[in-house]
C-alpha positions in Angstrom: 27.7 23.5 -24.2 24.3 22.1 -23.6 24.4 18.9 -21.6 21.0 17.9 -20.2 20.4 16.3 -16.8 22.0 16.8 -13.4 25.2 15.7 -11.8 23.7 12.8 -9.9 26.8 11.0 -8.6 26.3 7.5 -7.2 28.6 5.0 -5.4 31.4 3.5 -7.4 30.1 0.0 -6.7 26.9 0.9 -8.4 27.3 3.7 -11.0 30.9 5.0 -11.4 31.6 8.5 -12.3 34.6 9.3 -14.5 37.0 9.0 -11.6 35.3 6.1 -9.9 34.5 8.2 -6.8 31.3 9.0 -4.9 30.1 12.3 -3.5 26.5 12.6 -2.2 25.6 15.8 -4.0 23.5 16.8 -7.0 24.9 20.0 -8.3 23.5 22.6 -10.7 25.8 25.2 -12.3 25.2 28.6 -13.6 27.4 29.8 -16.4 28.6 33.4 -16.2 27.8 35.6 -19.2 28.9 39.2 -20.1 27.5 42.1 -18.1 23.8 42.6 -18.9 23.3 39.0 -20.1 21.2 36.3 -18.4 22.7 33.5 -16.4 21.6 30.1 -17.7 21.7 26.8 -15.8 24.2 24.2 -17.0 23.6 20.6 -16.1 25.4 17.5 -17.1 24.5 13.8 -16.8 27.4 11.7 -15.5 26.0 8.6 -17.1 26.3 9.9 -20.6 30.1 10.3 -20.3 30.9 12.7 -23.2 34.2 12.4 -25.0 36.2 15.1 -23.1 39.2 16.7 -24.8 42.1 14.4 -24.0 44.8 17.0 -23.3 42.6 19.1 -21.0 41.5 16.1 -18.9 45.0 14.7 -18.6 46.2 18.0 -17.0 43.5 18.0 -14.3 43.1 14.4 -13.3 46.0 14.4 -10.9 44.7 17.7 -9.3 41.3 16.3 -8.8 42.5 13.2 -6.9 43.9 15.5 -4.2 41.0 18.0 -3.8 37.3 18.3 -3.1 36.6 17.1 -6.5 32.8 17.5 -6.8 33.1 21.3 -6.8 36.1 21.3 -9.1 34.4 18.9 -11.4 31.5 21.2 -11.6 33.7 24.1 -12.4 35.6 22.1 -15.1 32.3 21.0 -16.8 31.1 24.5 -16.8 34.3 25.7 -18.4 34.3 23.3 -21.3 34.1 25.0 -24.7 30.8 25.1 -26.6 32.6 23.7 -29.7 32.6 20.0 -30.6 34.1 17.7 -28.0 36.4 16.4 -30.7 38.5 19.6 -30.5 42.0 19.1 -29.0 42.5 22.8 -28.3 42.4 23.9 -24.7 39.3 25.9 -23.8 39.3 29.7 -23.6 39.3 30.9 -20.0 35.9 32.2 -19.0 35.5 35.8 -18.0 33.9 34.8 -14.7 33.8 31.8 -12.4 30.5 30.0 -12.6 28.4 29.9 -9.4 27.6 26.6 -7.9 24.2 25.9 -6.2 23.3 22.7 -4.5 19.8 21.9 -5.7 19.6 18.5 -4.0 21.6 16.1 -1.8 21.8 12.3 -1.5 20.9 11.4 2.1 20.9 7.6 2.0 22.1 4.9 -0.3 19.7 1.9 -0.3 21.3 -1.0 -2.2 21.5 0.4 -5.8 19.2 3.3 -5.1 19.3 6.6 -3.3 17.0 8.8 -1.2 17.5 12.5 -1.8 16.8 15.4 0.5 14.0 16.6 -1.8 12.3 13.2 -1.6 12.5 13.1 2.2 11.3 16.7 2.5 8.3 16.0 0.2 7.3 12.9 2.2 7.8 14.8 5.5 5.3 17.5 4.4 2.8 14.8 3.5 3.1 13.1 6.9 2.9 16.4 8.7 -0.3 17.2 6.9 -1.7 13.8 7.8 -0.8 14.2 11.5 -2.4 17.7 11.6 -5.6 16.3 10.0 -5.7 13.8 12.9 -5.4 16.6 15.4 -2.2 15.1 16.8 0.6 17.3 18.0 3.6 16.3 15.9 7.0 15.5 17.5 10.0 17.7 16.8 10.9 17.8 13.1 14.2 16.1 13.5 12.5 13.2 15.3 9.8 12.9 12.7 12.3 13.2 9.9 14.1 10.1 11.2 10.8 8.2 11.4 9.8 9.2 7.9 13.2 8.3 6.5 12.9 4.7 8.0 9.6 4.2 6.2 11.1 5.6 3.0 14.0 3.1 3.2 11.6 0.2 3.6 9.5 1.5 0.7 12.6 1.6 -1.5 13.6 -1.9 -0.5 10.2 -3.3 -1.3 10.0 -1.5 -4.7 13.4 -2.8 -5.6 12.2 -6.4 -5.0 9.0 -5.7 -6.9 11.1 -4.5 -9.9 13.4 -7.5 -9.7 10.5 -10.0 -9.8 8.7 -8.1 -12.5 5.7 -6.8 -10.6 3.9 -3.9 -12.4 0.6 -2.1 -12.3 -1.0 -1.2 -15.6 -2.0 2.4 -16.3 -5.6 1.2 -16.6 -5.6 -0.4 -13.1 -3.9 2.7 -11.7 -6.5 4.9 -13.3 -9.3 2.8 -11.8 -7.8 3.0 -8.4 -7.5 6.8 -8.7 -11.1 7.1 -9.9 -12.3 5.0 -7.0 -10.3 7.1 -4.6 -11.8 10.3 -6.0 -15.3 8.7 -5.8 -14.9 7.9 -2.1 -14.2 11.6 -1.6 -17.2 12.5 -3.7 -15.0 14.1 -6.4 -14.2 13.6 -10.0 -10.6 12.8 -10.8 -9.8 16.3 -12.1 -11.4 17.8 -9.0 -9.3 15.5 -6.8 -6.1 16.7 -8.6 -7.2 20.3 -8.1 -7.9 19.7 -4.4 -4.4 18.1 -4.0 -2.8 21.1 -5.7 -4.6 23.5 -3.3 -3.0 21.5 -0.4 0.4 21.9 -2.0 0.6 18.3 -3.2 1.8 17.7 -6.7 -0.8 15.5 -8.5 1.9 13.7 -10.5 3.8 12.9 -7.3 0.6 11.7 -5.7 -0.1 9.5 -8.7 3.3 8.0 -8.4 2.8 7.3 -4.7 -0.5 5.5 -5.4 1.3 3.5 -8.1 4.1 2.5 -5.6 1.5 1.5 -3.0 -0.3 -0.7 -5.5 3.0 -2.3 -6.5 4.0 -2.9 -2.9 0.6 -4.4 -2.1 0.9 -6.9 -5.0 4.4 -7.8 -3.7 3.1 -8.3 -0.2 0.3 -10.5 -1.5 2.7 -12.6 -3.5 5.4 -12.9 -0.8 3.2 -13.0 2.3 -0.6 -13.3 2.0 -0.7 -16.0 -0.7 1.7 -18.2 1.2 -0.2 -18.2 4.5 -2.4 -21.3 5.1 -4.9 -21.9 7.9 -5.8 -25.5 8.9 -9.1 -26.8 10.2 -7.4 -27.7 13.5 -6.4 -24.0 14.0 -10.0 -23.0 13.3 -11.4 -25.5 15.8 -8.9 -24.4 18.5 -9.6 -20.7 17.9 -13.4 -21.2 18.1 -13.0 -23.2 21.3 -11.0 -20.5 22.9 -13.5 -17.8 21.8 -16.4 -19.8 23.3 -14.7 -19.6 26.7 -14.7 -15.8 26.4 -18.3 -15.3 25.3 -17.6 -15.0 21.6 -15.3 -12.9 19.4 -14.5 -9.4 20.7 -13.1 -6.5 18.6 -10.6 -4.1 20.0 -9.6 -0.7 18.8 -5.9 -0.6 19.7 -3.0 1.7 19.5 0.5 0.2 19.7 4.1 1.2 20.3 6.9 -1.2 19.4 10.5 -0.9 20.5 12.2 -3.5 18.3 15.2 -5.6 19.0 17.4 -6.9 16.2 17.8 -10.5 15.3 20.4 -12.3 17.5 20.4 -9.2 19.8 23.0 -9.0 22.5 21.9 -8.8 26.2 23.0 -5.1 26.1 20.8 -4.4 23.1 17.8 -6.1 24.7 18.4 -4.2 28.0 18.6 -0.9 26.1 15.3 -1.5 24.3 13.6 -2.6 27.5 14.8 0.6 29.3 13.5 2.7 26.4 10.1 1.0 26.6 9.9 1.5 30.4 10.8 5.2 30.0 8.0 5.6 27.5 5.6 3.8 29.7 6.5 6.1 32.6 5.8 9.1 30.4 2.5 7.7 29.4 1.5 7.0 33.0 2.4 10.6 33.7 -0.1 11.8 31.0 2.0 12.0 27.8 0.1 11.7 24.5 0.2 8.2 23.3 -0.1 9.1 19.6 2.7 11.6 19.8 5.1 9.2 21.5 4.2 6.5 19.0 5.0 8.8 16.0 8.3 9.8 17.6 9.5 6.4 18.9 7.5 3.4 17.6 9.2 1.1 15.1 5.8 -0.5 14.2 4.2 -0.2 10.8 1.5 2.1 12.2 3.9 4.5 13.8 3.1 7.5 11.5 -0.6 7.0 12.2 0.0 7.5 15.9 0.4 3.8 16.4 -3.4 3.2 15.8 -4.1 -0.3 14.5 -7.8 0.4 14.1 -10.5 -2.2 14.9 -9.0 -5.7 15.2 -10.8 -8.9 16.0 -9.1 -11.0 18.7 -7.9 -13.6 16.2 -6.1 -11.0 14.2 -3.9 -10.0 17.2 -1.1 -12.0 18.8 -2.2 -14.0 21.8 0.2 -11.9 23.9 -1.9 -8.8 23.0 -5.3 -10.5 23.5 -4.4 -11.7 26.9 -3.5 -8.2 28.0 -6.5 -6.5 26.2 -9.0 -8.8 27.9 -8.1 -7.4 31.3 -8.0 -3.7 30.2 -10.7 -1.1 30.1 -11.1 1.5 27.3 -8.5 4.3 27.7 -6.2 2.1 29.7 -2.5 1.5 28.8 -0.8 -1.9 29.2 2.4 -2.6 30.8 5.5 -3.4 28.7 4.9 -6.7 26.9 7.9 -8.7 25.6 7.8 -10.7 22.4 10.5 -12.2 20.1 10.7 -9.0 18.1 10.8 -6.5 20.9 8.9 -4.7 23.6 5.3 -3.5 23.1 3.0 -1.0 24.8 -0.8 -1.1 24.0 -3.6 1.4 24.5 -7.2 0.1 24.4 -9.3 2.8 22.7 -12.5 0.9 22.6 -14.0 -2.6 22.5 -17.2 -4.1 21.0 -18.7 -7.5 20.2 -19.2 -10.7 22.2 -21.4 -13.6 21.4 -23.8 -12.9 18.6 -26.4 -14.8 16.5 -26.3 -14.3 12.8 -29.2 -15.0 10.5 -30.0 -14.5 6.8 -33.1 -14.8 4.7 -32.8 -17.5 2.1 -35.1 -17.8 -1.0 -36.1 -20.9 -2.8 -35.8 -20.1 -6.5 -36.3 -21.8 -9.9 -35.8 -20.3 -13.3 -35.7 -20.7 -17.1 -32.8 -19.3 -19.1 -32.9 -18.5 -22.8 -29.5 -17.5 -24.1 -28.8 -14.8 -26.7 -26.4 -15.7 -29.5 -26.0 -15.8 -33.2 -29.1 -17.9 -33.5 -31.3 -16.0 -31.1 -31.5 -12.2 -30.9 -32.5 -10.5 -27.6 -36.0 -9.8 -29.0 -36.5 -13.5 -30.0 -35.2 -14.7 -26.5 -37.6 -12.3 -24.7 -40.5 -13.4 -26.9 -39.9 -17.1 -26.2 -39.9 -16.5 -22.4 -43.1 -14.3 -22.7 -44.8 -17.3 -24.4 -43.6 -19.7 -21.8 -44.8 -17.4 -19.0 -48.3 -17.3 -20.7 -48.4 -21.1 -20.8 -47.5 -21.3 -17.1 -50.3 -18.9 -16.2 -52.7 -21.0 -18.3 -51.9 -24.1 -16.3 -48.7 -25.7 -17.7 -46.1 -26.7 -15.1 -43.1 -24.5 -14.7 -40.8 -27.5 -14.0 -41.8 -29.3 -17.2 -41.3 -26.2 -19.3 -37.9 -25.6 -17.7 -36.8 -29.2 -18.4 -37.8 -28.8 -22.1 -36.7 -25.2 -22.8 -34.1 -23.9 -20.3 -30.6 -23.5 -21.6 -28.9 -23.8 -18.2 -27.4 -27.4 -18.3 -27.1 -27.6 -14.5 -30.7 -26.6 -13.3 -32.7 -27.6 -16.4 -32.7 -31.4 -15.5 -34.1 -30.4 -12.1 -37.0 -28.3 -13.5 -34.9 -25.1 -13.2 -34.7 -25.5 -9.4 -31.7 -23.7 -7.8 -32.7 -24.7 -4.2 -32.3 -22.3 -1.3 -30.3 -19.3 -2.4 -28.5 -17.0 0.1 -27.9 -13.2 -0.5 -25.1 -12.5 -2.9 -25.2 -15.9 -4.7 -27.2 -14.6 -7.7 -26.3 -12.0 -10.3 -27.2 -8.5 -9.1 -30.1 -8.0 -11.5 -31.5 -11.5 -10.8 -31.2 -10.9 -7.0 -32.9 -7.6 -7.3 -35.8 -9.3 -9.1 -36.0 -12.2 -6.6 -36.2 -9.8 -3.7 -39.1 -8.0 -5.2 -41.2 -11.1 -6.0 -43.8 -12.6 -3.6 -43.9 -16.4 -2.9 -45.2 -18.3 -6.0 -45.0 -15.1 -8.1 -43.3 -15.3 -11.6 -41.3 -12.4 -13.0 -41.4 -10.8 -16.4 -38.4 -11.8 -18.6 -35.3 -10.0 -17.3 -32.1 -9.2 -19.1 -29.0 -10.9 -17.7 -25.4 -11.1 -19.0 -25.9 -14.2 -21.2 -29.6 -13.9 -22.1 -33.0 -13.6 -20.4 -34.3 -15.2 -17.3 -37.8 -16.1 -16.2 -37.8 -16.5 -12.4 -40.3 -17.9 -9.8 -40.0 -17.7 -6.0 -41.2 -20.8 -4.3 -40.5 -19.9 -0.6 -38.5 -17.9 2.0 -37.0 -18.9 5.3 -34.7 -17.4 8.0 -31.6 -19.5 8.5 -29.1 -19.3 11.4 -25.7 -19.1 9.9 -23.8 -18.3 13.1 -21.5 -21.4 12.9 -20.7 -20.9 9.2 -20.0 -17.2 9.7 -17.9 -17.9 12.8 -15.8 -20.4 10.9 -15.3 -18.0 8.0 -14.4 -15.2 10.4 -12.0 -17.5 12.3 -10.2 -18.4 9.1 -9.9 -14.7 8.1 -8.7 -13.6 11.5 -6.1 -16.4 11.8 -4.9 -15.7 8.3 -4.5 -12.0 9.1 -2.6 -12.6 12.3 -0.2 -15.1 10.6 0.3 -12.8 7.6 1.1 -9.9 10.0 3.7 -12.0 11.9 5.2 -13.2 8.6 5.3 -9.7 7.3 7.2 -8.4 10.3 9.8 -11.2 9.9 10.1 -10.4 6.2 10.6 -6.7 6.8 13.3 -7.4 9.5 15.1 -9.7 7.0 14.9 -7.1 4.2 16.5 -4.5 6.5 19.1 -6.9 7.8 20.2 -7.9 4.3 20.1 -4.5 2.7 23.1 -2.2 2.2 22.1 1.1 3.7 24.6 4.0 4.1 23.7 7.4 5.6 25.2 10.7 4.5 24.4 13.3 7.2 24.4 13.6 11.0 21.5 12.3 13.0 19.8 10.4 10.2 20.3 6.8 11.3 
């Protein structure tokens, strides 16, 4: 017999085994061989459903219904003859009973998916390494395991939705993301994989995790970020509020959330508040905030020690901002109550206040000669060199631009682009403009659609504080509303999901 796969038994409501039962185990069998021989693993895939010998199965079905059938089923499968399944003869009794070894175990069923012990153990090792790298003392393993499992469940739920709505990431985009990640660490991709392997991280598993993160980010963009709108009234109100407090301030914040369920009973609310107050008392007595956050927080940043990083005031709930404005770096807030639970904040640092923002703008005009089937790069360059020579000999730039430039927008205006801010020109054109003095004309430069001849007419410093504040206000309000909507979405996902635990102390 050589049946490939593993006995991966799932709930009857999802994937039935031959008896319609469910046992949360993945078994691997070893078939006994004569003395001196080698033991070889035997595995079988329940989903392939081979045509078992009818007489043999009929004799054992009744027995299986009244016993611990996963073990018996494993024994039966191991004892099936190596001859064709079409045989009706009972199998020859094996000389020895095959040994059974549990190689994995299903811990949680999440809708139509499962989380196995090996998956949880693998993710737990990753989190422990990350915590150690931050020089944070990890909580007891059983506490950390529960926290990691909660995040795994949410990840599975999000990936299920992404699959249902057809969100995918191409291998090309995945490759680009991995290359960028390697570059940020000053490594080539092969060297990144080698570094991961040295740390005990399987490169293929790491690649899958990055893929999953990209899929989830696209899902969040589609379900949350793209649906959030910010009105001009919200921007005006935000800016007015900031003006009263001497401009926008940024806070480096850590956060602990003790959540309460939707439609929570008074007893559930009281229990959550008591837990938050106990944690606050521990913090006041000198307990490590990051460690308590990892062990207890139900916020999205729990496994990062609760650290939210630098946040502008508009990105945070007003409840948080009101508390943070009164705090000094290193200080811990009291217990704050919101609709989704009880919060404790730690202010790590603050920066900012009212600032003036200026940029250098450049007045630019240019002539474009495109390259195409009728004009080779050499011919386009030659034309611009001839026009440049005419300008130096006294012809007007604007007249030649009107007559020769192939940019339909600027040509009627003598090639004038007006005052240009940093980042508005193509990189090569901006680099050339920055190197030119006022009234100087460039040599012909290669751009994506042809060649440019550029002249700088002037420079000025412009105060863009108001425009930048408006843009920042829009960004901050959008981020805050998206975060609030995300929390609501996550709570709804968890509330509507079918989640069943198989093991003590997991939920």
